Structures are given as structure tokens and as C-alpha cells.
PAKENU-501257 format. One line per field, with one value per residue (C-alpha): residue number from 1; y negated, x, z negated; residue in three letters. Coordinates in steps of 0.1 Angstrom, whole numbers. Layout:
paba: [NUM	...];
north: [Y	...];
east: [X	...];
up: [Z	...];
zakol: [ala	...];
***
This chain:
paba: [1	2	3	4	5	6	7	8	9	10	11	12	13	14	15	16	17	18	19	20	21	22	23	24	25	26	27	28	29	30	31	32	33	34	35	36	37	38	39	40	41	42	43	44	45	46	47	48	49	50	51	52	53	54	55	56	57	58	59	60	61	62	63	64	65	66	67	68	69	70	71	72	73	74	75	76	77	78	79	80	81	82	83	84	85	86	87	88	89	90	91	92	93	94	95	96	97	98	99	100	101	102	103	104	105	106	107	108	109	110	111	112	113	114	115	116	117	118	119	120	121	122	123	124	125	126	127	128	129	130	131	132	133	134	135	136	137	138	139	140	141	142	143	144	145	146	147	148	149	150	151	152	153	154	155	156	157	158	159	160	161	162	163	164	165	166	167	168	169	170	171	172	173	174	175	176	177	178	179	180	181	182	183	184	185	186	187	188	189	190	191	192	193	194	195	196	197	198	199	200	201	202	203	204	205	206	207	208	209	210	211	212	213	214	215	216	217	218	219	220	221	222	223	224	225	226	227	228	229	230	231	232	233	234	235	236	237	238	239	240	241	242	243	244	245	246	247	248	249	250	251	252	253	254	255	256	257	258	259	260	261	262	263	264	265	266	267	268	269	270	271	272	273	274	275	276	277	278	279	280	281	282	283	284	285	286	287	288	289	290	291	292	293	294	295	296	297	298	299	300	301	302	303	304	305	306	307	308	309	310	311	312	313	314	315	316	317	318	319	320	321	322	323	324	325	326	327	328	329	330	331	332	333	334	335	336	337	338	339	340	341	342	343	344	345	346	347	348	349	350	351	352	353	354	355];
north: [-160	-125	-116	-123	-99	-73	-75	-71	-38	-27	-33	-21	11	22	50	79	68	29	7	13	-13	-3	-16	-38	-38	-69	-65	-79	-56	-44	-40	-8	-16	-50	-51	-85	-93	-103	-118	-114	-150	-177	-215	-222	-197	-161	-132	-119	-84	-63	-70	-52	-33	-40	-23	2	-28	-56	-71	-98	-108	-143	-161	-193	-218	-239	-267	-250	-244	-211	-189	-164	-149	-126	-97	-91	-66	-86	-59	-71	-73	-97	-127	-153	-134	-162	-195	-211	-182	-197	-226	-219	-199	-229	-252	-231	-227	-269	-277	-287	-303	-343	-364	-337	-345	-333	-354	-335	-306	-303	-279	-260	-244	-218	-191	-190	-158	-165	-197	-195	-226	-217	-239	-262	-277	-298	-311	-341	-331	-362	-395	-412	-388	-362	-353	-322	-303	-272	-259	-234	-222	-198	-174	-154	-131	-110	-80	-93	-126	-142	-165	-188	-201	-227	-248	-269	-307	-338	-352	-351	-359	-334	-304	-309	-301	-273	-263	-264	-250	-215	-215	-225	-200	-167	-143	-142	-130	-99	-90	-73	-98	-86	-111	-83	-80	-120	-129	-143	-186	-187	-181	-209	-228	-250	-258	-293	-292	-317	-333	-353	-370	-402	-409	-407	-423	-454	-460	-458	-482	-507	-500	-507	-541	-556	-542	-537	-568	-544	-516	-520	-534	-550	-530	-495	-472	-432	-407	-382	-361	-354	-390	-394	-366	-378	-409	-389	-374	-402	-410	-441	-474	-482	-510	-530	-505	-478	-463	-454	-477	-467	-473	-473	-473	-449	-448	-459	-449	-453	-425	-434	-473	-496	-474	-470	-446	-455	-430	-443	-423	-430	-421	-417	-415	-379	-391	-411	-370	-353	-379	-369	-333	-329	-359	-373	-358	-347	-321	-316	-301	-329	-328	-357	-372	-378	-391	-404	-413	-457	-455	-492	-500	-538	-538	-517	-494	-456	-440	-402	-368	-374	-347	-340	-325	-332	-332	-306	-311	-284	-303	-341	-321	-304	-339	-361	-336	-334	-377	-374	-403	-409	-393	-364	-384	-350	-362	-404	-415	-452	-481	-516	-545	-543	-553	-518	-543	-547	-513	-489	-456	-429	-408	-373	-361	-328	-344];
east: [203	181	162	201	206	182	190	228	216	196	216	245	249	283	293	311	346	336	354	342	324	332	303	324	310	300	281	305	318	355	360	381	407	412	408	383	355	327	310	279	273	309	292	262	262	240	246	217	220	251	275	264	293	294	307	323	354	337	317	292	280	249	247	225	223	201	205	191	230	238	272	282	312	327	360	376	411	436	419	388	375	344	346	350	376	401	396	390	360	346	346	335	302	301	299	278	250	247	243	206	216	206	242	263	298	332	337	368	390	426	441	421	450	434	452	481	499	501	495	474	467	436	418	385	365	334	307	283	242	220	219	207	190	181	215	233	264	275	317	334	364	394	419	443	465	478	462	430	407	384	362	328	305	284	255	230	221	238	210	236	280	280	275	312	325	306	310	351	350	328	359	389	372	370	394	421	447	429	437	459	490	523	553	558	525	522	524	491	491	466	513	527	523	548	537	531	492	466	443	412	388	375	401	434	420	407	439	461	436	443	480	489	465	477	513	528	542	543	541	564	594	602	619	616	638	631	613	635	624	663	660	625	634	663	642	621	647	653	633	606	622	617	589	606	592	609	580	582	567	534	534	561	566	593	605	590	592	578	567	553	548	526	520	541	544	553	549	542	543	518	537	511	512	506	472	457	462	445	419	416	410	390	365	363	339	369	381	415	443	472	509	524	534	510	531	503	512	492	495	497	489	483	449	443	458	451	455	456	478	477	497	508	539	567	568	599	615	595	562	577	592	550	535	557	550	513	511	520	508	478	475	452	419	404	429	422	408	405	407	424	436	466	483	472	451	413	410	374	372	363	331	335	300	297	279];
up: [414	401	436	453	425	435	471	471	454	473	504	490	470	458	471	446	435	431	409	376	353	316	286	256	219	228	255	278	313	322	357	357	387	385	342	345	324	329	296	282	277	274	265	279	306	304	330	342	346	355	384	417	433	463	495	467	462	453	419	420	393	384	355	347	319	305	326	363	369	388	391	411	403	425	426	454	463	479	504	509	545	527	556	519	508	522	509	544	548	511	520	554	534	506	538	559	529	528	565	562	524	530	523	513	508	498	467	457	463	454	429	396	369	342	320	294	292	332	349	375	401	417	449	434	459	446	468	456	475	472	450	421	393	420	429	429	426	443	439	447	426	447	429	454	431	459	443	440	448	422	434	419	430	404	417	400	395	381	358	328	331	306	337	346	323	319	351	344	312	326	354	324	295	316	299	328	313	312	349	359	370	368	380	404	419	413	449	461	462	430	417	429	406	413	449	465	472	492	469	478	445	438	412	424	459	446	419	451	467	441	435	468	473	438	429	462	481	512	530	562	573	602	616	606	619	628	614	600	575	558	553	539	515	504	494	476	454	442	404	404	391	361	344	320	289	303	321	362	381	390	430	457	489	491	530	561	596	636	646	680	696	676	650	618	587	553	521	491	458	425	391	368	334	314	299	332	344	319	322	360	347	317	322	357	382	402	375	395	377	389	375	395	409	435	476	499	542	549	583	605	640	653	643	608	582	571	546	545	534	496	479	439	430	440	489	495	526	546	534	545	581	585	573	600	629	617	620	663	683	654	623	605	607	592	555	558	522	531	556	555	565	585	556	541	514	510	515	509	513	535	521	536	550	556	591];
zakol: [met	lys	lys	ile	ala	ile	trp	leu	ala	ala	val	phe	val	ala	pro	ala	gly	ala	asp	val	leu	glu	lys	leu	asp	asn	gly	asp	leu	arg	his	gly	ala	ser	gly	trp	val	phe	pro	lys	gln	leu	gly	glu	phe	ala	arg	glu	gly	asp	pro	val	val	val	asn	ala	thr	asp	ser	val	ala	gln	tyr	lys	asp	ala	his	asp	ala	ser	ala	thr	val	tyr	val	tyr	pro	gly	thr	ser	ser	ala	pro	asp	ala	ser	phe	ala	gly	ala	arg	ala	ala	ala	glu	glu	ala	leu	lys	asp	ala	ser	leu	ala	gln	ser	trp	ser	glu	gly	pro	phe	arg	val	gly	ser	thr	arg	ala	leu	val	gly	asp	lys	val	phe	tyr	lys	ile	gly	leu	gly	pro	gly	ala	ala	gln	ser	val	leu	tyr	phe	phe	asp	thr	gly	pro	trp	ile	ile	lys	phe	arg	ile	ser	gly	pro	thr	ala	asp	lys	ala	val	phe	lys	arg	thr	asp	asp	phe	val	arg	asp	gln	ser	trp	asp	ser	leu	ala	val	thr	ala	gln	asn	cys	thr	gly	ser	ala	cys	leu	thr	glu	arg	pro	leu	pro	ile	his	gly	ala	met	pro	glu	met	leu	ala	val	leu	leu	val	asp	gln	lys	leu	asp	ala	leu	phe	pro	lys	gln	pro	gly	ala	cys	asp	ala	ala	ala	ile	gln	ala	ala	phe	ser	val	glu	pro	ala	lys	gln	ala	asp	gly	thr	pro	ala	pro	ile	glu	ala	val	ala	ala	cys	ala	pro	ala	lys	asp	leu	lys	val	ser	phe	val	arg	met	ser	leu	pro	pro	asp	met	leu	thr	met	phe	glu	arg	glu	ser	pro	asp	gly	leu	ser	leu	arg	gly	pro	ile	ser	phe	ile	val	leu	gly	asp	arg	arg	gln	thr	arg	phe	thr	gln	met	arg	asp	gly	arg	leu	gly	ser	gly	glu	ile	ala	gln	leu	leu	glu	gly	leu	gly	ser	ser	gly	ser	ala	gly	ala	asp	phe	ala	thr	gly	asn	arg	asn	gly	lys	ala	ala	thr	pro	val	ile	arg	phe	leu	lys];
***
């Protein structure tokens, strides 16, 4: 990582008027334009030298911990021309770096929540590389506030389970409130904290498959109607059925329809207790900040079913219309997380290898 920082400093020379990095008494550095603080030390991560200013606007800092994990922190203005200053570009760059890695897979992807005075929800993508004790991870965190984009790339071995918490805590414990973002200028995706978001993660997906197998007697009615977004939205607006103890039913087939001949669609909702969602975030490798309810679609033809399009948060009419439009005759295979028999039983997970 130090070699990368030196190379950047040699290639990109910041001209006069570049953003000022102010050194604080504790050794932290404050980015003058954004207010972002690059800590000297945070948890077990220590900064390696000073951040590098790239093209007079983008600031990059390198960190290392005692467990061979490396972290890079990027601060971009919303107008940055950097190819990875968008979430799509950042993910493409992360996957390009892993193109030659053996058994690299997208393990989880979804929301990651930070901040106290102003809550933000970013995108986290966790890539797992290899198997067994020699496995490694590469994690992308991306926050677009509008005026400023904050990105993290963290990689290292996964020899001990604590690595997942150390990695998440390094991002979560940053000085988020120092960022110069207000209610008026917070316009990026990270500021839209209540929107439903696509998710992919081993824990919610495994639970979805298990609950469908054990708790749902039937996914599809014999005569499903046409796929009408308003009708499906109305079905989702009804609160979950209650169990005997007063808690919501963990899983329900909320609505079903037939978008094409020999193709049935079931919209399924999971209502999980808050402590389980907290466990998913704090104690599992997924590390996703889920708030529920969690919904997904099961597509069925005469041969098999596909579990797909998992979302966290309440679905709105626009979201449902978008999902229906994307299903077509076969659905969006890129979002599949499991396949089962024609009744949705005996499902097995779909591993998302990068190649």
C-alpha cells in the first residue's frame, strides 16, 4: 500500500490552490473543503503517511493494521471525474482488481448505515476470495452525499472471524459528523435513508430458503391473476399476520400473479425481529444494515423455481412496477440467490462467482 501512495504522489502533483489538509493536535488530518477527518489511528488501523491529493480535488489515504489488512480511504467531490467516483464505477474497479483471483465471489451486497447527527446509508459489497484458512476478503463501501463522495476499499486475510467486525468498525467509527453535509445539500443516494434497497447476503438468503421450505405450504395459487402493480402494492400495504404470541408471522406469500404463459410469480415477505437483524449486521460476515421487512420474488415454471430480487425495506408502487417490468418472461437471472423444485422446496443457494 505504501508503494501505491508513493506512486500516486509522484504522478499526481497537486497544483497551487489544492484542498488544504490541516494537521490537528492528535495527529489527525482534516480535509479543508469537506471537513472530513483522516484519523492517525482508528481501532487497529494506523495511517501510513499523509493523504495524497489527486488532480487537486480527490484525496486518498492509506491505512494498515497488525493483521495484514490494508484500507484505502477516498474523498471525492461530487463533481470528480475519477472513473470510480460512482458506485457502478467503484464496483467495476473492485471486480477488475479481482479478475485473476481464484474462486472470488460476491458474498454480500446491500446497505451499510453510519452517522449519528446525520444518518447516512451507503452501499457495501463484500467479496470473498478462496476457501479455507487461506481465504481473503476485499470490501467496498461507498457513500454519495451529493457534495462529497466517501469510498473505502479494505482487503486482507479472513483467518479469524473478528476481521469482519474490525473492517466494519473502521468504516462505522469514522468522524462522519465532521463531513460538511447539511439537510439542504445532502442530495446523494446516501441521504435517502428510507428507500428500499436490493440486498444479497448469505444470512437472509439462507433464512428465506429455510422459511419457504418449512413454513409456507404453498407459494402459488392454482389460478394466479394478471400482474397489476397497484393490486400487489395494496397487498403489501396490509400488515403481516400475527402469530399466537402477537409477533408478526416470519414469512408470508403476500401476492401472486402470472406475467407470462407457464410462468408464475410469488411476492414473499419476511418479517424478522430487530435482534435478528442486528445479529446479521454485527455478528455475521454479511455485515449489512437491514431494517426490514425483507421481500423477495419466487419465479416458477413447470420444472423449477428461482428465488430472486431480494429487497430490504417497504416496497413502494414504483418499486413494484419496476420489479414487474424487469421480470419479463424469465426474470433477472443476475439477482437469483437460490433455485428449488417446482413447489419452491429443497432449494439450493446460487453462488455468485465473479467469473
